[in-house]
N, C-alpha and C positions, 0 to 999 in steps of 0.2 A: 120542575121543582114544585113541591107542594107549598101551600101557604105557610105551614109551620117551618119547612126547610128554609124558605125565603126569609122569614122573620129571623131565623137563627144565623143567616149567612153573614160572613165577615163583610164589613164595609170596604175591604180592600180585595183586589184581584191580583193574582200572581202572573205576571207576564213571562212567557218562555221564549221570547224572540231569539235570545242568544244560546239557548240550551243545545248542547251537543256540538257547538261550533268551536273548533280549536282556537285558542288565543295565542297570537304570536308573542313570545316573551323576549323578542329581540334576537333570538338565535334560531327562529323558525318554529312553527307550531309542532313539529315532530322532532325537535332537537334531542329528546331523550331516547330516541329509538323509534323503529317502525311502529306506528299505531299509538305511540305514547300521547300524542296531542289529543287524539280521540278519547283515550282513557281519562286524561286529565279533564277534558271537557265534560265527559259523562259524570265524573266525580263531583265537579263543580255544580252541575245541574242537580245531582242527587242531594247535595248539601243545601241547595236553594229550596228544593221541594220539602226536605225535612224541616227547614226553618219556617217555611210557609205553613206546614201542618201545625207546627208548634205555635204559630201566631194565629191559628184559627181560620186560615184562609180556606175557602170552599170552592173557588172558581179558578181554573187555569185558562189563560188566554194564549192562543197560538194563531198561526195562519199557514196556508199552503206554501207561501213563498219564503217563509222565514228559514234562513240557512239552507235554501234550496230543498226544503223538506226535512232537514235535520231536526228542527225544533219539534215537529210532529212525531217523527220516529223516536226521538229521545224521550219525549213526553210519554209516548205509548209504552216504551220499554220500562220507564221508571214507575208508571202506574201498575204495570204487571208485577212489579216487585212488592207492592204494598199488600198488607193483609186485607181481607174483605171489608173489615170495618172502616179502615182508613180510606180504602178506595171508594167505599160507599158515600163518604163525606164529600167527595170531589165531583165537580161538574166541569166539563171542557167546552169552551167556545172556540171556534176556529173561523177563519175568514177565507173568502174566495172573491175573485173579481179582478185581480191584477195579473196580467200575463207579462212576464219578463222576457227579454230578447232570447235568451237561451232555452226558454221553456215553451216557446210558441210553436204549436204543431203546424201552423201555417207558414212557418219559416220567416216571420217578420223580424226585422232588425231593430225595432223600437219597442219600448214598453207601451202596452195598451191596456185599456180597461174593457172587460167582457163580463157582462151579467146575463148573457143569453141563456135560455133554458139548457141547451146542450152543454155549455161550459160550466154552469152552476152544478149540474148533476155530475159531470165528469170530475170536477174539482172536489166536490163533496165525497164522492166515492174514493178518490185518491187519498184524501185526508183520513177517511175511516180506515183505509188499508194501512197507512203509516202509523196511525194511532193504535192499531190492533183493536178497534172498537166496532161494535155493531151500530152505534148511534152517538151523536153528540147532543149536548143540551141546546146550543145555539149556533146557527150559521150567520155570520155577519158579512154583508156585502161590503167589500173593502174600499172601493172607490166608485163614484158615480159613472155609469156607462150611459151616455146620452143617446146612443144609437139603439138601445134596447128599451122598449116601453116598460114602465114600471110594472104594469099588469102581467107581462110575460115572466118577469123575474119572480113575482109573487106566486104565480101559478106553478113555477118550477119548485119553489119552496114547498108549496102545499102538496105537490105530488110526492116530494121527498118525505114530507111529514107523514103522508098517508102510507108510505112504504116503511115507516118506522125508522128512518135514518136520522131524523133531527126533530127537535121539539119546538124550537122557537126561532124567530128571524130577527136579526139586528142589522143596522147600517152603520157606516162610519164615514167621516170626512166629507160630509155634504151639508148643504144649506137647509134652512127651515122649509122652504117650498117643496123640495124633493122629499124630505123626511115626511112631510104631511101627505105627499102623494102615495108613499109606501103605506102610511098608516090608514089612509082612506081606502086604498086598494085591498088591503088585508081585511078591513071591515066589510067590504062588499063581497069579497070572494071566499072568505073563510066561513064555513058553515057555523062555527062557534063564535064568530065575531071577534076572533083574537086580534090583538094589536102588536105593534113592534115591541120586542123585549128590551132593546137598548139602542142607544146611539153613541158612538165612540168618536172622540176627536181630541186633538192636542189641547191641553189646558193645564195651567199651573202658574206659579209666580213668574216664570220666564215667558209664558205665553198667555197673556191676560186679555186677549181680544174680546171674548164674550163679556167679561166683566166691564171693561172700559167702554165697549160699544153701548152698553146699557146705561152706565153711570154718567158717561160724558156725552150723552146725546145733545145735539145742537151746539157742540163746542168744537173748535178747530182741532183739538187734540184727539177727537174721536177717531178710532181706527177704521179702516175699510174692513169689511167682514165677508164680502162675497155672499151676502144673503143669509148670514148665520147670526145676526145680531141678537135675535130673540130666541135662539135655540134653547138656551137654558130654561127660560120661562115656559116655552112651549112643551118641552119634554116633561117638566113638572106637571103641567096642566093635563097632558095626555097620558100620564102614567108610564112614560118611557124612561127607563133608567139611563142616566147620563154618565158615561164612562170617560175618564180622562186618561189618555195615553201620554207617556213621557212626563208624568206629574212632578218628578224630581229634577227636571231640567238637566239631566246627565250629571248630577252632582255639583253643579256650579255654585249652589248655595250651602253646600255641606262639605267643604274640602277637608281632607284628612283621611285617616285609616278607617274610621267608622263614623256613624252618626250619633254617637253617644254624647251625653252632657260632658263638657270638658271639666274634669275634676282637678287637674293639675293647675295651680294658680298661674304658672307661666304660660301654659297653653291658652287658658281662658283670657289672660291679659293680651296675648298676641292676637287672638281672634277679635277681641273687642276693639283693639286699636287698629285693626287692619283696614277699616273703612269699607264702605260698600255694603250691598245687601247681605253678604255672607256674615258680616259682623253683626248686623241687626238680627239675623236668624239666630246666631250664637247667643246674643244678649237675651232674646225672648226665650230661648231654650233654658238659659240659666234662671230666668224669672219663673218659669213654669216647672222647673225641675224635670225637663224632658229632653229626649234626643232631638238633634237638629232635623233629622229626616221626618220625625213625627210633627215637628212644627211646620215644615213646608207642606206636608199633606193636610195638616189641620187647617191651614189657610183655605184649602179647597173645601174641606168638609164643613166649614162654617157657612158656605154659600147656601142659600135656601132652595137649591135645585136638586138636592139628594145626589151629589156627585160621588161616584165610586171610582177611586184611582186604580189604574193598572200599573203595578210596580214591577219593573223589569230587572231590578238588581239581583245578582246571584251571590251577593255577600251576606252570609248569615247574620253578621252583626248589624248591618244596615236593615235587613228585613226585620230583625228583632226590634230595632228602634222604630220602624214604621208601624209595628203592631199597636203601639200606644197612641196612634194618631186620633182615634175617636175620643179618648179621654182627654187628650190635649186640646182638641177642638172644643170640648165642653168647658174646659177651664180658661180658654183664651178669651180675653175681652175685646170689645170693639176697638179700643185704642191700640192694643197690640196688633190686631188684624190690620188696621190702617197703617201702622208703622212699617209692617212687612210690605204692604202694597206700595207705599211711598218709596221705600228703599229699592224695591224691584224696578219701579218706574224711573228712579233717578231724579225725580223732581216732585214738588208738592202738587197736590190736587189744585185745580183752578178755583 
């Protein structure tokens, strides 16, 4: 992605984890007839992509294991439907490095992590085949493989980049030390001195570990972080984009049919009196004239780390609400931000 393209990129990423996966409606995913579940799933994903495009989203996030490959194949099929201008706006990032029991060529019966050069290349080529693409923007190493030296994985990426299969490398779900090992290895081995494109991990009002590890240092309430306490700061200093997966907490803060501002007085009163963090989110949404999804994401965007949320909803109304998050973050003041944090924690700060 060029500098101009990056500057124009949406601060949100559209996650495709559930794309193409039939949803059981209580009567079975294929209750309307043979293939109906797959047709419905494809239509849902198509609606999510259209909502994402309308929201200005420029990056799609997937992985080789999502839906057993359905996410990637569905993403590829929907991208092929777009006109060239729309397709040209979008970049795809995928992940490799988790081997599930049923997908293990070695016949293993347990999930394992594999970032060996052979697996990385095989997984990337499989992803490209399912996506119907010659290359992806970013390959993200999904989980740390402590049995494979970081330099070996980096060399595998550089070989794939040289072959024109991928442009950038990212990592996810690891601590600061291993992230810096990847960053330093790239700096040593890449002829152009390239660095990591992104680091992805779970982060949101429901999963505040990085925030509380930094703010509550030397306090009994400080969480254990498995070596990731300073990951946000380090990513900002190193120029590594910090991506937050699961930022909406599976909708726990935004109950209801969509994430819009409650306009019905009875609905607004019910939310406000319900208690708990969802009520505080609803109250702040009313104060800011914003959707509740946007408020939850704005809490992340206020952090000084340049967080980029990966939104996995397939609900067009929720995605439309999410699109306003940058403007809501700009309008949100420190008192509102702390009210949301306190409500999510369930207790006052020390």
